[in-house]
C-alpha positions in Angstrom: 95.7 84.1 95.7 98.0 87.1 96.6 99.5 88.3 99.8 100.3 91.9 100.8 102.9 92.2 103.6 103.1 95.4 105.6 106.2 95.9 107.7 106.6 97.8 111.1 108.4 101.0 112.0 111.6 101.6 110.1 111.6 98.1 108.6 111.6 97.2 104.9 110.9 94.1 102.9 113.9 92.5 104.4 111.8 91.8 107.4 110.1 89.0 105.5 113.2 87.4 104.0 112.9 84.1 105.9 109.1 84.0 105.6 108.8 84.7 101.9 109.8 81.3 100.5 107.6 79.6 103.2 104.6 81.7 102.2 105.2 81.3 98.4 102.8 78.3 98.1 100.0 80.7 98.7 100.8 82.7 95.6 102.5 86.0 94.6 103.8 88.2 97.5 103.5 92.1 97.3 105.3 94.4 99.7 103.3 97.5 100.8 104.9 100.9 100.5 104.7 102.5 103.9 107.6 105.0 103.3 106.2 107.9 101.3 103.2 109.1 103.2 102.5 111.0 106.4 99.2 109.6 107.5 97.8 106.0 108.0 95.0 106.9 105.5 97.4 107.9 102.8 99.6 104.8 103.4 96.5 102.6 103.1 95.4 104.3 99.9 98.9 103.7 98.4 98.8 100.0 99.5 95.4 99.6 97.8 96.5 101.4 94.7 99.5 99.0 94.3 97.8 95.8 95.5 95.9 93.1 93.5 92.2 93.2 93.3 91.8 90.6 96.1 94.5 89.5 98.6 95.4 88.3 102.1 96.7 91.1 104.1 99.4 90.7 106.8 100.3 93.7 109.0 103.2 93.7 111.4 103.3 96.2 114.3 102.9 99.6 112.7 101.8 97.8 109.5 98.9 96.4 111.6 97.6 99.9 112.1 97.8 100.5 108.4 96.2 97.1 107.7 93.1 98.1 109.6 92.8 101.3 107.5 93.1 99.1 104.4 90.2 97.0 105.6 88.2 100.0 106.5 88.7 101.6 103.1 88.2 98.5 100.9 86.7 95.6 102.9 85.6 93.6 99.7 89.2 93.4 98.6 90.7 91.8 101.7 90.1 88.1 101.6 91.6 87.6 105.1 93.6 89.6 107.7 96.6 88.7 109.8 97.6 91.1 112.5 101.1 90.4 114.1 102.4 92.1 117.2 100.1 95.1 117.0 97.4 97.0 119.0 94.1 98.8 118.9 95.3 101.3 121.4 96.1 104.9 120.6 99.2 106.9 121.2 100.3 107.0 124.8 101.2 110.4 126.4 105.0 109.6 126.0 104.5 108.8 122.3 102.7 112.0 121.7 105.4 114.0 123.5 108.1 112.2 121.4 106.2 113.2 118.2 106.1 116.8 119.3 109.8 116.8 120.2 110.9 115.7 116.7 108.3 117.7 114.7 109.9 120.3 112.5 113.4 118.9 112.7 115.6 118.3 109.7 115.9 114.6 108.7 119.7 114.5 109.5 119.0 116.1 112.9 116.2 113.8 113.8 117.8 110.5 112.7 121.3 109.2 113.1 120.3 105.5 113.0 118.2 103.3 115.2 120.0 102.7 118.5 121.1 99.2 119.1 119.6 99.4 122.6 116.1 100.2 121.2 116.4 97.4 118.7 117.6 94.8 121.3 114.5 95.7 123.4 112.3 94.4 120.6 114.0 91.0 120.6 113.6 88.1 122.9 116.1 88.3 125.8 118.1 85.3 124.6 118.6 87.2 121.3 119.2 90.7 122.6 123.0 90.1 122.3 122.9 88.8 118.8 125.1 91.5 117.1 124.5 90.3 113.6 120.7 90.3 114.1 120.7 93.7 115.7 122.9 95.0 112.9 120.6 93.5 110.3 117.5 95.4 111.9 119.6 98.5 112.2 120.6 98.3 108.5 116.9 98.4 107.5 116.5 101.7 109.2 119.6 103.1 107.7 118.4 102.2 104.3 115.1 104.0 104.8 116.8 107.1 106.2 115.8 110.2 108.1 113.0 111.4 105.9 111.1 108.1 106.3 111.9 108.2 110.1 110.3 111.6 110.5 107.2 110.6 108.4 106.7 107.4 110.4 107.5 108.9 113.8 105.0 111.7 113.2 102.1 109.4 112.3 99.0 109.8 114.5 97.8 106.5 115.9 94.3 107.1 117.3 92.7 104.4 119.3 90.7 101.9 117.2 89.1 99.8 120.0 85.6 101.0 119.5 85.7 100.2 115.7 87.1 96.7 115.7 83.6 95.3 115.0 83.8 97.0 111.6 86.3 94.3 110.5 84.3 91.5 109.2 86.8 89.5 107.1 88.4 86.3 108.7 91.2 87.5 111.1 94.1 86.0 112.8 95.8 87.8 115.7 99.3 86.7 116.6 101.3 87.8 119.7 104.7 86.8 121.1 104.8 85.8 124.7 108.0 87.7 125.4 107.2 90.8 123.4 108.3 93.8 125.4 106.9 96.3 123.0 103.4 95.1 122.3 101.8 93.0 125.1 99.7 89.9 124.8 96.9 91.8 126.4 96.9 94.2 123.4 96.4 91.2 121.1 93.7 89.8 123.3 91.9 93.1 122.9 92.1 92.9 119.1 90.9 89.2 119.1 88.0 90.0 121.5 86.9 93.1 119.5 87.0 91.6 116.0 84.1 89.3 115.3 85.3 85.7 115.0 89.0 86.5 115.2 91.4 83.9 116.3 94.3 84.5 118.6 97.6 82.6 118.8 100.6 83.3 121.1 104.0 82.3 120.0 106.3 81.2 122.8 110.0 81.9 122.7 109.9 85.2 120.6 110.2 88.8 121.2 108.5 91.5 119.1 110.2 90.6 115.8 108.3 87.5 115.1 108.8 87.5 111.3 112.6 87.1 112.0 112.6 85.5 115.4 109.9 82.8 114.6 109.4 82.8 110.8 108.6 79.1 110.6 105.9 79.1 113.2 104.4 82.4 112.0 104.4 81.3 108.4 102.7 77.9 109.4 100.0 79.8 111.3 99.3 81.9 108.2 99.3 79.0 105.9 96.9 77.0 108.1 94.7 80.0 108.7 94.3 80.9 105.0 93.7 77.2 104.1 90.6 77.0 106.4 87.3 77.5 104.6 85.8 80.9 104.8 82.7 80.9 107.0 79.5 81.4 104.9 77.2 84.3 105.9 73.9 83.3 107.5 70.8 83.7 105.4 
């Protein structure tokens, strides 16, 4: 069995450093490339081109939006789907305005590093003052740079709520109780809309669950994947 991990906005494979050894018993881990394309569809196509024939797909935050496109494009290849800290809602008016504000800017004008305040908002309040953790997350953004920032910032994220029933593979939805960026209600919407999906809420974590709660998140994925796949009715 293989896993494909998709990171969130301005995050790279370092997001999964604590989880990778915990998930290793499931098989080889592949990191999806969400850095070169300017649409969800193109990102999903690149993920599929580089992925094994069959795999378990884990999408975090923005990566969850791409994961849904992967399932839509190649449903037979996704053995199971895990959506972490993500949403089926489309862009808000403020997000659309932000996209328009940076459109056409040069990379060095649009991006001078993720702000520490913005990063801290994505963490549990007890960790918001953890300078080492904030700097680690900021370092991922710095490694990716301005060109990736522009591509990911300009992504259109249309609402997917009316299409959730198209996802037919076994699905686990994971939310964080103290997530200030993606609400538990958004995860509940996903779990309600995807047939047979299961929902779990992690307590004591902010948005960055793969780093803030790697042990619990890995255990949830291991237990979920180990469960028998439901047989279709005949």
